[in-house]
N, CA, C and O atoms as a GROMACS GRO file, in nm:
protein
  552
    1UNK      N    1   0.083  -0.119   0.000
    1UNK     CA    2   0.000   0.000   0.000
    1UNK      C    3   0.087   0.125   0.000
    1UNK      O    4   0.054   0.224  -0.065
    2UNK      N    5   0.197   0.120   0.073
    2UNK     CA    6   0.288   0.234   0.078
    2UNK      C    7   0.345   0.265  -0.060
    2UNK      O    8   0.363   0.381  -0.096
    3UNK      N    9   0.372   0.160  -0.135
    3UNK     CA   10   0.429   0.179  -0.269
    3UNK      C   11   0.328   0.249  -0.361
    3UNK      O   12   0.367   0.332  -0.443
    4UNK      N   13   0.201   0.216  -0.346
    4UNK     CA   14   0.097   0.279  -0.428
    4UNK      C   15   0.086   0.428  -0.397
    4UNK      O   16   0.072   0.511  -0.488
    5UNK      N   17   0.092   0.462  -0.269
    5UNK     CA   18   0.086   0.604  -0.229
    5UNK      C   19   0.208   0.678  -0.282
    5UNK      O   20   0.197   0.790  -0.330
    6UNK      N   21   0.324   0.615  -0.273
    6UNK     CA   22   0.446   0.678  -0.326
    6UNK      C   23   0.438   0.696  -0.477
    6UNK      O   24   0.487   0.795  -0.530
    7UNK      N   25   0.377   0.600  -0.545
    7UNK     CA   26   0.360   0.611  -0.690
    7UNK      C   27   0.273   0.732  -0.723
    7UNK      O   28   0.306   0.809  -0.814
    8UNK      N   29   0.163   0.748  -0.650
    8UNK     CA   30   0.075   0.863  -0.674
    8UNK      C   31   0.144   0.994  -0.640
    8UNK      O   32   0.125   1.094  -0.710
    9UNK      N   33   0.223   0.996  -0.533
    9UNK     CA   34   0.296   1.117  -0.496
    9UNK      C   35   0.398   1.154  -0.603
    9UNK      O   36   0.419   1.272  -0.630
   10UNK      N   37   0.461   1.055  -0.661
   10UNK     CA   38   0.558   1.081  -0.767
   10UNK      C   39   0.492   1.134  -0.894
   10UNK      O   40   0.552   1.214  -0.966
   11UNK      N   41   0.372   1.090  -0.922
   11UNK     CA   42   0.301   1.133  -1.043
   11UNK      C   43   0.240   1.271  -1.030
   11UNK      O   44   0.208   1.335  -1.131
   12UNK      N   45   0.221   1.319  -0.909
   12UNK     CA   46   0.150   1.445  -0.887
   12UNK      C   47   0.225   1.564  -0.947
   12UNK      O   48   0.167   1.672  -0.964
   13UNK      N   49   0.351   1.546  -0.980
   13UNK     CA   50   0.428   1.654  -1.042
   13UNK      C   51   0.401   1.664  -1.192
   13UNK      O   52   0.437   1.764  -1.255
   14UNK      N   53   0.339   1.563  -1.249
   14UNK     CA   54   0.311   1.559  -1.392
   14UNK      C   55   0.179   1.632  -1.422
   14UNK      O   56   0.076   1.594  -1.367
   15UNK      N   57   0.181   1.736  -1.507
   15UNK     CA   58   0.057   1.809  -1.536
   15UNK      C   59  -0.050   1.724  -1.604
   15UNK      O   60  -0.170   1.750  -1.588
   16UNK      N   61  -0.009   1.624  -1.679
   16UNK     CA   62  -0.107   1.536  -1.743
   16UNK      C   63  -0.181   1.455  -1.637
   16UNK      O   64  -0.302   1.435  -1.647
   17UNK      N   65  -0.108   1.409  -1.535
   17UNK     CA   66  -0.172   1.334  -1.428
   17UNK      C   67  -0.264   1.424  -1.346
   17UNK      O   68  -0.369   1.379  -1.299
   18UNK      N   69  -0.226   1.548  -1.327
   18UNK     CA   70  -0.312   1.643  -1.255
   18UNK      C   71  -0.443   1.662  -1.333
   18UNK      O   72  -0.550   1.668  -1.273
   19UNK      N   73  -0.433   1.672  -1.466
   19UNK     CA   74  -0.554   1.683  -1.548
   19UNK      C   75  -0.639   1.556  -1.535
   19UNK      O   76  -0.762   1.563  -1.534
   20UNK      N   77  -0.573   1.441  -1.526
   20UNK     CA   78  -0.644   1.314  -1.508
   20UNK      C   79  -0.718   1.313  -1.374
   20UNK      O   80  -0.833   1.270  -1.368
   21UNK      N   81  -0.653   1.358  -1.269
   21UNK     CA   82  -0.718   1.367  -1.138
   21UNK      C   83  -0.837   1.462  -1.141
   21UNK      O   84  -0.941   1.436  -1.080
   22UNK      N   85  -0.820   1.573  -1.212
   22UNK     CA   86  -0.931   1.668  -1.226
   22UNK      C   87  -1.049   1.604  -1.299
   22UNK      O   88  -1.164   1.626  -1.261
   23UNK      N   89  -1.020   1.525  -1.402
   23UNK     CA   90  -1.126   1.455  -1.473
   23UNK      C   91  -1.199   1.357  -1.383
   23UNK      O   92  -1.322   1.349  -1.386
   24UNK      N   93  -1.124   1.283  -1.301
   24UNK     CA   94  -1.187   1.189  -1.208
   24UNK      C   95  -1.272   1.263  -1.105
   24UNK      O   96  -1.380   1.218  -1.067
   25UNK      N   97  -1.222   1.379  -1.060
   25UNK     CA   98  -1.299   1.460  -0.964
   25UNK      C   99  -1.429   1.511  -1.027
   25UNK      O  100  -1.532   1.515  -0.961
   26UNK      N  101  -1.424   1.550  -1.154
   26UNK     CA  102  -1.546   1.594  -1.223
   26UNK      C  103  -1.645   1.480  -1.237
   26UNK      O  104  -1.766   1.500  -1.225
   27UNK      N  105  -1.594   1.360  -1.263
   27UNK     CA  106  -1.682   1.243  -1.272
   27UNK      C  107  -1.757   1.222  -1.140
   27UNK      O  108  -1.878   1.201  -1.138
   28UNK      N  109  -1.683   1.229  -1.030
   28UNK     CA  110  -1.742   1.205  -0.899
   28UNK      C  111  -1.838   1.318  -0.862
   28UNK      O  112  -1.947   1.293  -0.811
   29UNK      N  113  -1.797   1.441  -0.886
   29UNK     CA  114  -1.882   1.557  -0.853
   29UNK      C  115  -2.011   1.556  -0.934
   29UNK      O  116  -2.118   1.586  -0.881
   30UNK      N  117  -2.002   1.521  -1.062
   30UNK     CA  118  -2.118   1.521  -1.148
   30UNK      C  119  -2.227   1.424  -1.106
   30UNK      O  120  -2.344   1.445  -1.136
   31UNK      N  121  -2.189   1.318  -1.037
   31UNK     CA  122  -2.287   1.220  -0.991
   31UNK      C  123  -2.385   1.283  -0.892
   31UNK      O  124  -2.502   1.246  -0.889
   32UNK      N  125  -2.338   1.378  -0.812
   32UNK     CA  126  -2.421   1.436  -0.707
   32UNK      C  127  -2.493   1.563  -0.751
   32UNK      O  128  -2.583   1.610  -0.681
   33UNK      N  129  -2.456   1.620  -0.865
   33UNK     CA  130  -2.522   1.740  -0.916
   33UNK      C  131  -2.641   1.699  -1.004
   33UNK      O  132  -2.653   1.582  -1.041
   34UNK      N  133  -2.728   1.794  -1.038
   34UNK     CA  134  -2.847   1.759  -1.117
   34UNK      C  135  -2.814   1.694  -1.251
   34UNK      O  136  -2.739   1.749  -1.332
   35UNK      N  137  -2.871   1.576  -1.273
   35UNK     CA  138  -2.853   1.505  -1.399
   35UNK      C  139  -2.954   1.554  -1.502
   35UNK      O  140  -2.920   1.577  -1.618
   36UNK      N  141  -3.077   1.570  -1.459
   36UNK     CA  142  -3.182   1.614  -1.549
   36UNK      C  143  -3.280   1.701  -1.472
   36UNK      O  144  -3.312   1.673  -1.357
   37UNK      N  145  -3.326   1.808  -1.537
   37UNK     CA  146  -3.424   1.899  -1.477
   37UNK      C  147  -3.553   1.891  -1.558
   37UNK      O  148  -3.552   1.904  -1.681
   38UNK      N  149  -3.662   1.870  -1.489
   38UNK     CA  150  -3.793   1.862  -1.553
   38UNK      C  151  -3.875   1.983  -1.510
   38UNK      O  152  -3.887   2.013  -1.392
   39UNK      N  153  -3.930   2.052  -1.609
   39UNK     CA  154  -4.015   2.168  -1.582
   39UNK      C  155  -4.150   2.145  -1.647
   39UNK      O  156  -4.160   2.117  -1.766
   40UNK      N  157  -4.255   2.159  -1.566
   40UNK     CA  158  -4.390   2.140  -1.616
   40UNK      C  159  -4.484   2.232  -1.540
   40UNK      O  160  -4.491   2.226  -1.417
   41UNK      N  161  -4.556   2.316  -1.612
   41UNK     CA  162  -4.652   2.409  -1.553
   41UNK      C  163  -4.588   2.498  -1.445
   41UNK      O  164  -4.650   2.526  -1.343
   42UNK      N  165  -4.467   2.540  -1.469
   42UNK     CA  166  -4.399   2.629  -1.375
   42UNK      C  167  -4.335   2.560  -1.257
   42UNK      O  168  -4.272   2.624  -1.174
   43UNK      N  169  -4.351   2.430  -1.248
   43UNK     CA  170  -4.291   2.353  -1.139
   43UNK      C  171  -4.167   2.284  -1.194
   43UNK      O  172  -4.172   2.220  -1.299
   44UNK      N  173  -4.057   2.298  -1.122
   44UNK     CA  174  -3.930   2.240  -1.168
   44UNK      C  175  -3.880   2.138  -1.066
   44UNK      O  176  -3.887   2.160  -0.945
   45UNK      N  177  -3.830   2.029  -1.117
   45UNK     CA  178  -3.774   1.924  -1.031
   45UNK      C  179  -3.648   1.872  -1.098
   45UNK      O  180  -3.644   1.854  -1.220
   46UNK      N  181  -3.546   1.849  -1.019
   46UNK     CA  182  -3.423   1.794  -1.075
   46UNK      C  183  -3.388   1.665  -1.003
   46UNK      O  184  -3.426   1.643  -0.888
   47UNK      N  185  -3.314   1.580  -1.074
   47UNK     CA  186  -3.271   1.455  -1.013
   47UNK      C  187  -3.121   1.438  -1.039
   47UNK      O  188  -3.069   1.482  -1.141
   48UNK      N  189  -3.054   1.376  -0.944
   48UNK     CA  190  -2.913   1.349  -0.964
   48UNK      C  191  -2.895   1.202  -1.005
   48UNK      O  192  -2.993   1.128  -1.018
   49UNK      N  193  -2.772   1.163  -1.025
   49UNK     CA  194  -2.746   1.028  -1.076
   49UNK      C  195  -2.710   0.931  -0.964
   49UNK      O  196  -2.678   0.815  -0.990
   50UNK      N  197  -2.716   0.977  -0.839
   50UNK     CA  198  -2.682   0.891  -0.726
   50UNK      C  199  -2.808   0.832  -0.663
   50UNK      O  200  -2.818   0.711  -0.645
   51UNK      N  201  -2.903   0.918  -0.629
   51UNK     CA  202  -3.031   0.874  -0.574
   51UNK      C  203  -3.144   0.922  -0.665
   51UNK      O  204  -3.151   1.040  -0.699
   52UNK      N  205  -3.229   0.830  -0.703
   52UNK     CA  206  -3.349   0.865  -0.778
   52UNK      C  207  -3.466   0.804  -0.703
   52UNK      O  208  -3.475   0.682  -0.689
   53UNK      N  209  -3.554   0.888  -0.656
   53UNK     CA  210  -3.672   0.846  -0.580
   53UNK      C  211  -3.635   0.757  -0.462
   53UNK      O  212  -3.702   0.657  -0.436
   54UNK      N  213  -3.530   0.793  -0.390
   54UNK     CA  214  -3.492   0.721  -0.270
   54UNK      C  215  -3.414   0.593  -0.289
   54UNK      O  216  -3.382   0.525  -0.191
   55UNK      N  217  -3.381   0.560  -0.412
   55UNK     CA  218  -3.303   0.438  -0.439
   55UNK      C  219  -3.173   0.474  -0.509
   55UNK      O  220  -3.166   0.573  -0.582
   56UNK      N  221  -3.072   0.392  -0.487
   56UNK     CA  222  -2.944   0.413  -0.555
   56UNK      C  223  -2.963   0.401  -0.706
   56UNK      O  224  -3.032   0.311  -0.754
   57UNK      N  225  -2.901   0.491  -0.778
   57UNK     CA  226  -2.909   0.489  -0.924
   57UNK      C  227  -2.775   0.441  -0.981
   57UNK      O  228  -2.686   0.400  -0.906
   58UNK      N  229  -2.764   0.446  -1.112
   58UNK     CA  230  -2.643   0.397  -1.179
   58UNK      C  231  -2.521   0.484  -1.156
   58UNK      O  232  -2.410   0.447  -1.195
   59UNK      N  233  -2.539   0.598  -1.092
   59UNK     CA  234  -2.425   0.684  -1.062
   59UNK      C  235  -2.323   0.617  -0.971
   59UNK      O  236  -2.206   0.653  -0.971
   60UNK      N  237  -2.368   0.519  -0.894
   60UNK     CA  238  -2.275   0.445  -0.808
   60UNK      C  239  -2.169   0.376  -0.892
   60UNK      O  240  -2.055   0.360  -0.848
   61UNK      N  241  -2.206   0.334  -1.013
   61UNK     CA  242  -2.109   0.269  -1.102
   61UNK      C  243  -2.006   0.371  -1.152
   61UNK      O  244  -1.888   0.338  -1.169
   62UNK      N  245  -2.049   0.494  -1.174
   62UNK     CA  246  -1.955   0.599  -1.216
   62UNK      C  247  -1.855   0.624  -1.103
   62UNK      O  248  -1.735   0.639  -1.129
   63UNK      N  249  -1.903   0.627  -0.980
   63UNK     CA  250  -1.813   0.644  -0.865
   63UNK      C  251  -1.712   0.530  -0.856
   63UNK      O  252  -1.593   0.553  -0.837
   64UNK      N  253  -1.760   0.408  -0.870
   64UNK     CA  254  -1.672   0.291  -0.862
   64UNK      C  255  -1.570   0.293  -0.975
   64UNK      O  256  -1.453   0.261  -0.952
   65UNK      N  257  -1.613   0.330  -1.095
   65UNK     CA  258  -1.520   0.334  -1.208
   65UNK      C  259  -1.415   0.444  -1.190
   65UNK      O  260  -1.299   0.425  -1.226
   66UNK      N  261  -1.454   0.559  -1.136
   66UNK     CA  262  -1.358   0.667  -1.112
   66UNK      C  263  -1.255   0.624  -1.007
   66UNK      O  264  -1.136   0.650  -1.023
   67UNK      N  265  -1.301   0.559  -0.901
   67UNK     CA  266  -1.208   0.510  -0.799
   67UNK      C  267  -1.120   0.400  -0.856
   67UNK      O  268  -1.001   0.392  -0.825
   68UNK      N  269  -1.178   0.315  -0.940
   68UNK     CA  270  -1.099   0.211  -1.007
   68UNK      C  271  -0.989   0.270  -1.094
   68UNK      O  272  -0.879   0.216  -1.102
   69UNK      N  273  -1.018   0.381  -1.160
   69UNK     CA  274  -0.916   0.447  -1.241
   69UNK      C  275  -0.801   0.495  -1.153
   69UNK      O  276  -0.684   0.481  -1.189
   70UNK      N  277  -0.835   0.552  -1.038
   70UNK     CA  278  -0.731   0.598  -0.946
   70UNK      C  279  -0.646   0.482  -0.896
   70UNK      O  280  -0.524   0.495  -0.885
   71UNK      N  281  -0.709   0.371  -0.865
   71UNK     CA  282  -0.636   0.252  -0.818
   71UNK      C  283  -0.541   0.202  -0.928
   71UNK      O  284  -0.427   0.165  -0.900
   72UNK      N  285  -0.589   0.200  -1.051
   72UNK     CA  286  -0.503   0.156  -1.161
   72UNK      C  287  -0.384   0.249  -1.180
   72UNK      O  288  -0.274   0.204  -1.213
   73UNK      N  289  -0.404   0.377  -1.159
   73UNK     CA  290  -0.291   0.471  -1.165
   73UNK      C  291  -0.194   0.446  -1.050
   73UNK      O  292  -0.073   0.459  -1.067
   74UNK      N  293  -0.248   0.411  -0.933
   74UNK     CA  294  -0.161   0.382  -0.819
   74UNK      C  295  -0.075   0.260  -0.844
   74UNK      O  296   0.037   0.252  -0.792
   75UNK      N  297  -0.125   0.164  -0.922
   75UNK     CA  298  -0.048   0.045  -0.955
   75UNK      C  299   0.030   0.060  -1.086
   75UNK      O  300   0.075  -0.039  -1.144
   76UNK      N  301   0.046   0.185  -1.132
   76UNK     CA  302   0.124   0.216  -1.252
   76UNK      C  303   0.068   0.149  -1.377
   76UNK      O  304   0.144   0.100  -1.461
   77UNK      N  305  -0.062   0.146  -1.390
   77UNK     CA  306  -0.129   0.089  -1.508
   77UNK      C  307  -0.221   0.193  -1.571
   77UNK      O  308  -0.342   0.170  -1.580
   78UNK      N  309  -0.166   0.307  -1.617
   78UNK     CA  310  -0.255   0.412  -1.670
   78UNK      C  311  -0.328   0.372  -1.798
   78UNK      O  312  -0.438   0.420  -1.824
   79UNK      N  313  -0.267   0.287  -1.879
   79UNK     CA  314  -0.334   0.245  -2.003
   79UNK      C  315  -0.458   0.162  -1.971
   79UNK      O  316  -0.558   0.171  -2.042
   80UNK      N  317  -0.453   0.082  -1.865
   80UNK     CA  318  -0.569   0.005  -1.825
   80UNK      C  319  -0.678   0.094  -1.765
   80UNK      O  320  -0.794   0.054  -1.760
   81UNK      N  321  -0.641   0.214  -1.721
   81UNK     CA  322  -0.740   0.308  -1.666
   81UNK      C  323  -0.832   0.360  -1.776
   81UNK      O  324  -0.936   0.420  -1.746
   82UNK      N  325  -0.795   0.339  -1.900
   82UNK     CA  326  -0.883   0.377  -2.011
   82UNK      C  327  -1.007   0.288  -2.016
   82UNK      O  328  -1.112   0.331  -2.064
   83UNK      N  329  -0.997   0.167  -1.967
   83UNK     CA  330  -1.110   0.073  -1.970
   83UNK      C  331  -1.226   0.123  -1.883
   83UNK      O  332  -1.339   0.126  -1.930
   84UNK      N  333  -1.202   0.163  -1.757
   84UNK     CA  334  -1.313   0.220  -1.680
   84UNK      C  335  -1.368   0.348  -1.741
   84UNK      O  336  -1.488   0.376  -1.729
   85UNK      N  337  -1.283   0.425  -1.806
   85UNK     CA  338  -1.331   0.548  -1.872
   85UNK      C  339  -1.426   0.514  -1.986
   85UNK      O  340  -1.529   0.579  -2.003
   86UNK      N  341  -1.392   0.413  -2.063
   86UNK     CA  342  -1.478   0.371  -2.174
   86UNK      C  343  -1.610   0.316  -2.120
   86UNK      O  344  -1.716   0.344  -2.175
   87UNK      N  345  -1.603   0.237  -2.013
   87UNK     CA  346  -1.725   0.183  -1.952
   87UNK      C  347  -1.813   0.296  -1.897
   87UNK      O  348  -1.935   0.292  -1.910
   88UNK      N  349  -1.750   0.394  -1.835
   88UNK     CA  350  -1.824   0.508  -1.782
   88UNK      C  351  -1.891   0.587  -1.894
   88UNK      O  352  -2.007   0.626  -1.881
   89UNK      N  353  -1.819   0.609  -2.002
   89UNK     CA  354  -1.876   0.680  -2.116
   89UNK      C  355  -1.993   0.602  -2.176
   89UNK      O  356  -2.095   0.660  -2.214
   90UNK      N  357  -1.979   0.471  -2.185
   90UNK     CA  358  -2.088   0.387  -2.236
   90UNK      C  359  -2.210   0.395  -2.145
   90UNK      O  360  -2.324   0.399  -2.193
   91UNK      N  361  -2.188   0.398  -2.015
   91UNK     CA  362  -2.298   0.409  -1.919
   91UNK      C  363  -2.369   0.543  -1.933
   91UNK      O  364  -2.492   0.550  -1.924
   92UNK      N  365  -2.293   0.650  -1.954
   92UNK     CA  366  -2.353   0.782  -1.970
   92UNK      C  367  -2.428   0.795  -2.102
   92UNK      O  368  -2.533   0.860  -2.108
   93UNK      N  369  -2.376   0.735  -2.207
   93UNK     CA  370  -2.447   0.736  -2.335
   93UNK      C  371  -2.578   0.658  -2.323
   93UNK      O  372  -2.681   0.700  -2.375
   94UNK      N  373  -2.573   0.545  -2.253
   94UNK     CA  374  -2.695   0.467  -2.229
   94UNK      C  375  -2.797   0.548  -2.149
   94UNK      O  376  -2.916   0.544  -2.178
   95UNK      N  377  -2.750   0.621  -2.051
   95UNK     CA  378  -2.837   0.707  -1.971
   95UNK      C  379  -2.902   0.814  -2.060
   95UNK      O  380  -3.023   0.837  -2.051
   96UNK      N  381  -2.823   0.876  -2.144
   96UNK     CA  382  -2.874   0.979  -2.235
   96UNK      C  383  -2.982   0.922  -2.326
   96UNK      O  384  -3.090   0.979  -2.340
   97UNK      N  385  -2.953   0.809  -2.388
   97UNK     CA  386  -3.049   0.748  -2.480
   97UNK      C  387  -3.175   0.703  -2.408
   97UNK      O  388  -3.285   0.713  -2.462
   98UNK      N  389  -3.158   0.652  -2.287
   98UNK     CA  390  -3.273   0.606  -2.209
   98UNK      C  391  -3.366   0.723  -2.174
   98UNK      O  392  -3.488   0.712  -2.184
   99UNK      N  393  -3.307   0.834  -2.133
   99UNK     CA  394  -3.388   0.952  -2.099
   99UNK      C  395  -3.455   1.008  -2.224
   99UNK      O  396  -3.574   1.042  -2.220
  100UNK      N  397  -3.381   1.017  -2.332
  100UNK     CA  398  -3.440   1.068  -2.457
  100UNK      C  399  -3.553   0.980  -2.507
  100UNK      O  400  -3.655   1.030  -2.554
  101UNK      N  401  -3.536   0.849  -2.498
  101UNK     CA  402  -3.642   0.757  -2.540
  101UNK      C  403  -3.766   0.770  -2.452
  101UNK      O  404  -3.878   0.767  -2.502
  102UNK      N  405  -3.745   0.785  -2.323
  102UNK     CA  406  -3.858   0.799  -2.231
  102UNK      C  407  -3.936   0.926  -2.260
  102UNK      O  408  -4.059   0.927  -2.256
  103UNK      N  409  -3.865   1.033  -2.289
  103UNK     CA  410  -3.932   1.160  -2.312
  103UNK      C  411  -3.992   1.170  -2.452
  103UNK      O  412  -4.089   1.243  -2.472
  104UNK      N  413  -3.936   1.098  -2.547
  104UNK     CA  414  -3.992   1.103  -2.682
  104UNK      C  415  -4.127   1.032  -2.688
  104UNK      O  416  -4.211   1.063  -2.773
  105UNK      N  417  -4.148   0.936  -2.598
  105UNK     CA  418  -4.278   0.868  -2.594
  105UNK      C  419  -4.388   0.963  -2.545
  105UNK      O  420  -4.504   0.946  -2.580
  106UNK      N  421  -4.350   1.062  -2.465
  106UNK     CA  422  -4.446   1.162  -2.418
  106UNK      C  423  -4.478   1.259  -2.530
  106UNK      O  424  -4.590   1.308  -2.541
  107UNK      N  425  -4.378   1.287  -2.615
  107UNK     CA  426  -4.399   1.375  -2.729
  107UNK      C  427  -4.374   1.521  -2.699
  107UNK      O  428  -4.398   1.606  -2.784
  108UNK      N  429  -4.326   1.552  -2.579
  108UNK     CA  430  -4.299   1.691  -2.541
  108UNK      C  431  -4.159   1.700  -2.485
  108UNK      O  432  -4.103   1.603  -2.434
  109UNK      N  433  -4.103   1.819  -2.495
  109UNK     CA  434  -3.974   1.844  -2.432
  109UNK      C  435  -4.002   1.899  -2.292
  109UNK      O  436  -4.033   2.017  -2.276
  110UNK      N  437  -3.990   1.814  -2.193
  110UNK     CA  438  -4.025   1.853  -2.057
  110UNK      C  439  -3.910   1.910  -1.976
  110UNK      O  440  -3.933   1.971  -1.872
  111UNK      N  441  -3.789   1.890  -2.022
  111UNK     CA  442  -3.678   1.936  -1.941
  111UNK      C  443  -3.549   1.938  -2.019
  111UNK      O  444  -3.547   1.937  -2.142
  112UNK      N  445  -3.442   1.942  -1.944
  112UNK     CA  446  -3.309   1.947  -2.006
  112UNK      C  447  -3.208   1.878  -1.915
  112UNK      O  448  -3.229   1.862  -1.795
  113UNK      N  449  -3.098   1.838  -1.976
  113UNK     CA  450  -2.991   1.776  -1.898
  113UNK      C  451  -2.925   1.884  -1.813
  113UNK      O  452  -2.909   1.998  -1.856
  114UNK      N  453  -2.888   1.845  -1.692
  114UNK     CA  454  -2.828   1.938  -1.598
  114UNK      C  455  -2.677   1.936  -1.601
  114UNK      O  456  -2.615   1.861  -1.678
  115UNK      N  457  -2.619   2.018  -1.519
  115UNK     CA  458  -2.474   2.036  -1.514
  115UNK      C  459  -2.403   1.907  -1.474
  115UNK      O  460  -2.290   1.883  -1.517
  116UNK      N  461  -2.466   1.825  -1.395
  116UNK     CA  462  -2.405   1.699  -1.351
  116UNK      C  463  -2.376   1.606  -1.468
  116UNK      O  464  -2.270   1.543  -1.472
  117UNK      N  465  -2.469   1.598  -1.562
  117UNK     CA  466  -2.449   1.512  -1.678
  117UNK      C  467  -2.329   1.560  -1.759
  117UNK      O  468  -2.244   1.479  -1.799
  118UNK      N  469  -2.322   1.690  -1.783
  118UNK     CA  470  -2.214   1.744  -1.864
  118UNK      C  471  -2.078   1.732  -1.793
  118UNK      O  472  -1.976   1.710  -1.858
  119UNK      N  473  -2.077   1.748  -1.661
  119UNK     CA  474  -1.952   1.732  -1.588
  119UNK      C  475  -1.903   1.587  -1.591
  119UNK      O  476  -1.783   1.562  -1.602
  120UNK      N  477  -1.996   1.492  -1.582
  120UNK     CA  478  -1.956   1.351  -1.590
  120UNK      C  479  -1.900   1.318  -1.728
  120UNK      O  480  -1.800   1.246  -1.739
  121UNK      N  481  -1.964   1.368  -1.833
  121UNK     CA  482  -1.913   1.343  -1.969
  121UNK      C  483  -1.775   1.406  -1.985
  121UNK      O  484  -1.682   1.339  -2.031
  122UNK      N  485  -1.761   1.533  -1.947
  122UNK     CA  486  -1.632   1.602  -1.960
  122UNK      C  487  -1.524   1.534  -1.878
  122UNK      O  488  -1.413   1.511  -1.926
  123UNK      N  489  -1.556   1.501  -1.753
  123UNK     CA  490  -1.458   1.435  -1.666
  123UNK      C  491  -1.416   1.300  -1.718
  123UNK      O  492  -1.298   1.264  -1.710
  124UNK      N  493  -1.510   1.224  -1.772
  124UNK     CA  494  -1.477   1.092  -1.826
  124UNK      C  495  -1.385   1.104  -1.947
  124UNK      O  496  -1.288   1.029  -1.959
  125UNK      N  497  -1.414   1.198  -2.034
  125UNK     CA  498  -1.330   1.216  -2.153
  125UNK      C  499  -1.190   1.262  -2.114
  125UNK      O  500  -1.091   1.211  -2.165
  126UNK      N  501  -1.183   1.360  -2.023
  126UNK     CA  502  -1.052   1.411  -1.980
  126UNK      C  503  -0.972   1.302  -1.910
  126UNK      O  504  -0.854   1.283  -1.940
  127UNK      N  505  -1.034   1.230  -1.819
  127UNK     CA  506  -0.964   1.124  -1.746
  127UNK      C  507  -0.919   1.012  -1.840
  127UNK      O  508  -0.808   0.960  -1.825
  128UNK      N  509  -1.003   0.976  -1.936
  128UNK     CA  510  -0.967   0.869  -2.029
  128UNK      C  511  -0.854   0.909  -2.122
  128UNK      O  512  -0.761   0.831  -2.143
  129UNK      N  513  -0.862   1.028  -2.179
  129UNK     CA  514  -0.759   1.074  -2.273
  129UNK      C  515  -0.626   1.093  -2.202
  129UNK      O  516  -0.521   1.053  -2.252
  130UNK      N  517  -0.629   1.155  -2.085
  130UNK     CA  518  -0.503   1.177  -2.014
  130UNK      C  519  -0.444   1.046  -1.963
  130UNK      O  520  -0.322   1.032  -1.956
  131UNK      N  521  -0.528   0.951  -1.928
  131UNK     CA  522  -0.476   0.818  -1.889
  131UNK      C  523  -0.404   0.753  -2.006
  131UNK      O  524  -0.300   0.690  -1.988
  132UNK      N  525  -0.459   0.770  -2.124
  132UNK     CA  526  -0.396   0.714  -2.244
  132UNK      C  527  -0.263   0.782  -2.273
  132UNK      O  528  -0.170   0.719  -2.323
  133UNK      N  529  -0.253   0.910  -2.243
  133UNK     CA  530  -0.131   0.986  -2.272
  133UNK      C  531  -0.018   0.962  -2.171
  133UNK      O  532   0.098   0.989  -2.200
  134UNK      N  533  -0.053   0.913  -2.054
  134UNK     CA  534   0.049   0.890  -1.951
  134UNK      C  535   0.132   0.768  -1.983
  134UNK      O  536   0.084   0.672  -2.042
  135UNK      N  537   0.257   0.773  -1.942
  135UNK     CA  538   0.346   0.658  -1.958
  135UNK      C  539   0.330   0.567  -1.837
  135UNK      O  540   0.293   0.611  -1.728
  136UNK      N  541   0.360   0.438  -1.859
  136UNK     CA  542   0.342   0.340  -1.751
  136UNK      C  543   0.438   0.362  -1.634
  136UNK      O  544   0.398   0.348  -1.518
  137UNK      N  545   0.559   0.395  -1.661
  137UNK     CA  546   0.659   0.412  -1.555
  137UNK      C  547   0.705   0.557  -1.549
  137UNK      O  548   0.792   0.599  -1.625
  138UNK      N  549   0.644   0.634  -1.456
  138UNK     CA  550   0.688   0.772  -1.436
  138UNK      C  551   0.716   0.796  -1.290
  138UNK      O  552   0.753   0.906  -1.252
   0.00000   0.00000   0.00000
């Protein structure tokens, strides 16, 4: 465990790794911010990706994948950290399509995607690309 912490401390001087950490932080932060906002008759309601109607949502997988990326970086496997990023992006695309399909059946545009969705997408892309750019032994 000490070696993993030392590995992360050594990488913290690399600006690409700092960008990767920022991407992972955006992924985690986006889970708790509004995913989608629904407005109807002047009443607005937003939902996040962690809890929906009192139950855990798929955002827990985004959290696990972001933490998994950090663990892979701690074990000096940044190229493998691209795999959780791809899975996270696939999960977010599925979420987008699922919401769009649900709302298209209603036939009205009832709301819009919130800042949380966009932060998760941006964070996933940044973390994935920077993980790919990092060298295995730094």
